[in-house]
Each structure stands twice: as C-alpha cells, then as structure tokens.
N, C-alpha and C positions, 0 to 999 in steps of 0.2 A: 610256353608258359617257363619260368625263371625256376628251377628247382633249390637254388640256394640263397636266394633273393624276393624281392618285391617284383613282381609282373609286371607290364605296362598299364594292365586296367588297376591292378593292387593301389600301383602308385596314385593312379589317375583318382582312385576312391579314396586315399589315404588323405590328397590334398584338397580335393572338393570339398569332403565334406570338414577336412580342419578348418579350410574358410570358410563355411557357412557357420558354425559352431563357435569361430573364433569373431567374426562378424557380430553376431546374437549377442557372445558374453561381454563384448567390447562396449555394445549399443547399453547392457546393465552397467556398464562399469565405468562410463565415462561421469555419470553424476556423481559419484561417490567424493571425489578430491573435491568437488565444487561446487556442491547444493547448500552447503551449511551458507556459503560466502555472495552466492551470486540470488540466493532464492529470498533474499531477506525484503523485497518489493513487493513479495506475496501478499493476498488477505490471508489471515489468519495462521501468517509465519510464527511458531515458535520453534523450542528446540527439538521437543518431543514431538510435532509434525514432522521435523527435518527426518528424525530417526524414523518417523512412519514411513516416510516418503520415499528415503534410501532403501527401506528393508521391503518395501507392500509386497516383490516381485515374489519375495522367498515363499509368503505366506501359501499364494497360489501355485506357484512352483511346486511346494512340497504337496497340495491337495490333487494333484494333477498329475505329476510325472507318473506315478507307477499306472494311473488310469491310461493315460495316453501312448504308453509303450503297449498296455495289452491291446487299446483297440488299433495297435499298430500290428502287432499280428492278425488282425481281423480283416481289416482293412487295407493293409498295405503299407509299408514305412512312407514312401513320399508322399502320397497324399493326405498323413499325418504331418509331415515335416512343413510341406507346401500351408496348409493350413494354418498348421502351427506359426511359423514364420509371418503369415499376413495378418493372422491376431497381434503377433506381437509390434509391427507396422502402425496397425492401427491405437493400440497402447500407448503407442509415441505421439500421432498427431492428436489424439487425447490430451496428453502432456501439454504438447506442444501450444495446444489453442488454451490453456488453462489461464487466468491471471487468479487463482485461489489456490492455496497448498493440497486445498482437498479434491482438486481435479486433478493436481498431478497426481496424488495418490491414487485415484481412480481411473488414472493411466499406466501408472507403474503396476499397480495390479492385474490390468489387463494383458502389459505386457506380460509377466508371468502367466498368465494361462495358455499362452504361445508354450506350452512345456516338450519342448521336442528333442531334451538330452536323451532319453531312453532311445525313441525310435531311430536317432542318429546313430548311436552305439551300436544300437541292433542290426540298422542297414548293411554298415560297416561289419558286421560278423556276417551278416548274408554272404556278401560280395567278395569277399576273402575267405583262403585256406588257413585251416586251422594251424598250420605249423607258422604262417605270417600274420596271423591275427595280432599277437603281441605287437609286434611292430608297427603295425597298421593306429593301433589304441594309442601308441607311445609319441604318434607323428601328431594325433589329436590331442591329446593332454599336449604335451610342448606347444601347440597352436594357442592354447585356451591359456596357457602362462605367459603366452605371450601379446595374446588379447590386452591382459590385466595392465602389463607393463606399457604396450600400446593407450591404452585407456588413462593412465597417469599422467602422458604426454598430450595425447589431443584433447582429454577433457579441459582443463583449465585454457589450453590457446584455442578450441573451438568456441569454448564460451566465452572467452576475453574481444572476440571478433563478433559472435553473432548472437552472444547473450541466451541464455537457458532454453528459450523458444525455439532457438536454431539448432541448439545442441539435440534436444527432441526430436526434429526434425532429421537431421543426420541420421539419427539414429532408425527414424524409418527407412529411411534412404538406404542405409545396411543392410535391412531387414528385406528388404527388393530386391537387392544385389545379392542377398542369398538366394533366393526365390530364382532369380537367372541361372544361379552356379548347379542348383538342385536341379532345374529342367535340363538344363542343357549337357553338362558336367556329368552326373553322377547316372551310370548304369543304372539300368532296370532290373531288378533280381530276378532269378526266373524258380528262386525256391527261397526257403527260409535257413537258417542255422537253426541248430536244436534250442528249441526253446530256453531251455537250463541255463544256456551261454549268454542270453542274451537280454529278455523279457522277464519280468517279476511273475512268480506263482503264488497267487491269494494266500493260496494253502500252505505256504512255507514262510512267510514274512514273521508270523509269532517266532517260528521259529529260531529264525536269523537273530530276533531280539535278544532269545534266551542264552545266543551261545556267550558265554562268557569273554571271548579275546574280541569277537566281533563288535558286544557292546560296547567294549571299550573303544574301538574303533570309530564306530556310529557317535559313542558322547564326544568323544574328540573332535571330529567332522563338523557335530556343532557346535563344541565352546571356541573351535578358532575360527571359526564364519561368524560369529556372535559377536567374540573379541575384533574380528575384522573393521564389522559392520560400526561397531559403537565407536568403535575408537577415530574413524573418517566422521562422524557428528563433532569429535572434538577437535581432532587433529588440527583442519585447516583453520580456523579460528585462534586457536595457537600459536601456528605461523605470523598468523597477520599480528598478533600481538608481540610475537617477537621481533616483528621488525621485517618480514618476510610480506612484500606486497604479494597481492592474489595472482596478478598478473605472470609472477615469474614462479610459484608454484613448481611448475612442470620441470624449470632448472632444478631443483632438489629431487621430484620424486621421481623422475627418470633416472639419472643417474645412481641414486644410491637402489632402487629396482634391479638395476645391472651387475652394480658392484655387488648386492646383496645374492644376486644369482652364480657368479663368480664363487663366492664365500662356502654358497651353497653345496658346490658340485662336490668338493673335498668330503665334506660330511659324509656325502650319499655314498663316495668311493668307500671308503675308513669302513661305513657303515656294512657293505656289503663284502667286503674282505676279509675285517675280524668276523663276522655274522655277529655283531652287536647291536644289530637295530633297535633293541629295549633300549642298552645305554645314550645313543645317539639319541634316540627320541626324548629322554630324559635331560640329556645336555639342553637341545632345542628348547624345549618347555624351560629350562634355568634363564637360556637366552634372552625370550621372551618377557620374562617376569623381569631381568634388566634391563631390559626395552623400554615396557611400559613403566617402571620404576623411577628412570630419568626421564621420561613424560611429567612423571607426574611429579616429581620434587625440584624439575630446572625447565618450566613450562615457561620463563622467560629468556631464554639463554638459545639462540639459535643453531649454537655450535652443540651443544648438548641435544638437543632436537637433532637434529641432523646427523650425529653418532647413534642415537636411539633409534631414527627411522630404518638405516643402515642394517642395527642389529634387529629390527623387529620382522624386516623382509625376509633377510636371512633364515631366521627360525622360521619365518609363515613356508617361504617356498620350498623347504627340507620338508616341513610336513604336510604340504600340502602334495606335495611330489611324492610323498612313500604310503599317506595312507592307501590308497588305491590300489595300490601293488598288495598290500600288506592283506587288505581286503581279500583279493585274490587269493592268497598263501593259505589263509586261516580259513574259508567258506567251503563250505562240503561241498564233495566233485559234483556237479549237475545241477549247484544251487547258486551258481553267479550271477548269473540275472536278479535275481531275489535276493542276493547279500549289496549289490551294487542297486536296486532299489530304496532299501532303506537307507543305504548311504548316502543316495543321492537326496533321498525326502530329509534327511537329519541336517544333511549340507544348507537345504535351501531354508531349510524351518530355522536355523541358527544365524541362517542372514536376517529372517526379519524378526525375531526375537531381540538382536543385538541391534536393530534401530529403537526398537520399542525401548529396551533397557535402557542403552546410551542416552535416547533422547530424554526418556525421565530422568536418567540420573544427571546428566547436562542440568538442565533444566532447575533441578531438585540442590544440588552442591556444586556443580560446575566440573572442569575438565578434570580438572583434579580427582573430582570423584568418580567419574570414567573409569579412568586409567585403574583407579584403585579397583574396582569392580574387575575390570581387565586380570587383575592381578592375582585377584582370589580365584576365578573362573582356571585360570591357568595353572592355580596352586592343586587346585580339587582336580585337574585333568593329570597332570603328577603325582597326586596322589593313585589314581587310578592305575596308573602303567608299572606300578609293583607288584601289580598279580599281572603284568603284559607278559609274553615268553617268546623267546625268540625264533621267527618262522625258519623251519628248515627249507633249504634253498633246492625247490621241486618246481618243475616245470608241469603245466596241463595242457591236457591232449584232447580234443576230439575228433572220435574215427566212426567213420559208417561201417556198421555192424551187417555182415548177414544173418538176422535171425528171424527163426519163424517162431518162434513157440514158447512161453513162458521156463518150462524147463530149462530149452536150451540155450534161454540168455542166463539164468543162472550157471549153466554147465560153463558157457563163457566166461560170465566173469570171474566164475573158481581159475580157471583155466590164469587167465590175465594175473589175475592177482597173485599165482604163483612162479610166472614169467621174473626175471631178474630184473633191479631198477625199478620197480613198481608197487609205490607206497598206498597205493586206493586204489578200486576200480569198481563199477559198476556198468550193466547195461541196460538202459531203456528200451524195452521192447516196443510201446507204441511210437520213439522217435526213430528205431532202429539206430542207434548210435552207442557208443560207449565212451564214458569219461573216466579219463588216466589220469593219477598226479603218479607222477616219476622223479628218478635221479637221475645222474647223469651217466651211470650205468646202464641205463635202459635201453633196447634197442630195437626200433620203431616196425623194422622188420619182422620180427617175431608178434608182435602184436597185431600187425597187419594180418599174417598169415593164421593167426588164432580168428580173428574176425573175420576171415573171408570163407573159412570152413564150412563144409558142410554139416550140420546138425546129423 
C-alpha cells in the first residue's frame, strides 16, 4: 500500500463509489431545470404540484437516510446500496409511465426511498485507511457537485429529444449502471470502520441537534436546499418569459455553473488561508441575497437573470462545499456519523420543503414572490451566522487501540490527551479505537506507541 497517497484499491473505491453516487444524484437533479416547462401536459399540473414533484424525493430521503445507514451496519453495505439503487430505478419507471403529476410525485417519492447516501459513505470509510479517508470523501463530494452541473446540461437536452418519460427512463438506466459498478468494481469489505465515524447513533442524534454550532450548520443546509428547490420552480419559467426558449436553457445553466465554480474556489482559498470562514460564509450569503434580489426585480431581463444565476451558483457552490467540512470540524470526536446523519436529513428535508414552499408561493404570488421568500430565508441564515465560530484547523484521526478494559481505556485517553498537538482524545472500548482531534504539531508515531502499549 502506498504510504503517502491513495493505494490502487483506494483509488478504485473512491472513483467507483463516486460514480455510483454521482449517477444517482444526476438522476435526481435532471428534473429540476425542466419539469416546470415540460410537465405542463400532465393531468393535475399546477405550480404547487410542480414544487412537490421536484422535492418529493427529499421527504422519503430524510425519513429513511439514518435508518438505511443503521441497517447497513447490520446486514452489510453492498446489499443496502444495491437494494436502494433498485428501488430508485423502480421509482424512475413509475414516474416515466405516469400521465398525471400525482404519478410523477409517487415515482419521485419512491426514488427517494432508495436512500443510500449514508451506506455509500460508510462503505467508503470501511475500505480506506483513516489517513486517506478525507481524500476519498473529497473525491465523492466533487463528483456530487459535478453531477449537479451535468444534470443542468443533460436535463434540458435529454428532455428536448426524449420528453419527460425519456428523462425518467434514463434515470432508471443510470441506477442500473450504478448497480453494475457496485457489483463488479467495488471490493467487498472485510470489516466495518468504527461506527462513530460512519453511521448515526440514535442515542446521539438529540445531542447533535442541541449543539449550537452544529445546529447553525444543519439549519443552513436546510435553508440552502429549500431555497435551491424553490428557485427552480420559478426560474425556468422566468427565463422563457425573458426570451430564452426552453431548448436552449442548458446553454445558460452549464457555463454559468462552471464559471461560478471558478469564482468559488478563490473564496475557499481565502477563507482557509485567513482562517475567516465565518466572514466568507457571510459574504456568500450576501451574494445569495443580491442574486435573488436581481431575479425578483429584473425578471424580464435575460442579461440580469444571467448575472443573477452566476452569482447564485457562486454562493451556492461555496456554501455547499464548505458545510460538510465544517460539520466534521465542529462535531464531537467519535460522533461524525451521527452529525452527518442529522446534516443529511436536514438537507433532504430542505429539498422537500423548498418544493412545497416554492410551488405554493408561485401559485399565490408568482415568481417574484418565490425569490422574495428566498431572500427572507437567506437573511434568516445570515442572522444565524453571527453566533458562528471560526473553526480551528484540526485534523481527525481514528486509530486502532490495543485496549482490554475500561480502566485501561481511561488511562490511554489521558496519555493521548497529554501528547503534543492533541486537542481532544477519547478511547472507545467496545470498538477498540481511539478518536483524536489534532493540530499540525501532532506526531502520529507517539500516538501509535500509546495505543499499542500493554495495560
């Protein structure tokens, strides 16, 4: 195994799981830029039901995300992931065969029931070394972001030629391709990574919600995806009204997303170098408010909408990329699985609520009302950030511990906490692991010496 980089197996794990995750997320996202435009022939069509159809997957995802992760601890990661992809494909078929909007909603809800995110991330942790795990998770995260960009490109193009039924049919095919990748390319794990790192502990969930820093981040991802889903109920219709025919929307979305990604990278670099993540967060939220204000005030100007979309995606990409990292920095050591479980549930619940709220607002007060709701929500989030702390630059380690009793575990934790560079340390007897948060002065060899010592 390579000492300083990903091994061949870890690279295979990273890119195969990223592909599975990306194909599934692309299938979920492709509907967003097109449904309000191409779903008007469906029986029961209305702005409210458009929003519900776009966001329906979020409700079932939110309800099943944590249980599916826990189930993967009991029966295995790959069976849960394969079953989830099959359910997702079934939901896509239901939506493709529907000639009413209610059938599409049912299909989207069934897609969400294939909630595999927690199991995929847990499998990635099972198959990678602790010191390389962050790189693997970053590759998966980048693939998710890329899938969103590709969905904005592919959604309008596929729907133009194949219609909505063809789009949903393609999402079913993508899920089946994901199953093939899972079966053929992803290795079978020989053991589980420590559960504190991977899946949620039901006993810790309330504690995660009560933590003020984590609550701000969970509320933030909820509001971010609520706003994203609501905006895509109204934005495609506004672009048509501004003179951009629906067949050409991808020509705006895709370049705007790529350009916004390029603008977002300097924001991340500045935030990390100056250790002022809080301030960059607030700047991103101000950019989001400005973008939504332009959408509300200049709905019939294509140039203004182009500028607003670039600004919106710049802020969205920064916030979306920064939040998971902040969760891992603020969560208590040994509780990352629980913290990410609450975070993911908040994300998907936000998507569902955004569809309902966006559809309701559009039906009652039009597109301008949707954007104004988004402005209010971003201002609420901005107010929440004033109590946010800048995180310390710490790394997390999960190491095997040669521990044979509670007294030995307590002694080992004390010795670890006294090492140079260690900010926090706990030893979990049941899992025989030590969780550490450390700074750049930390010497891994000293920690391994303590963890391998006899009682």
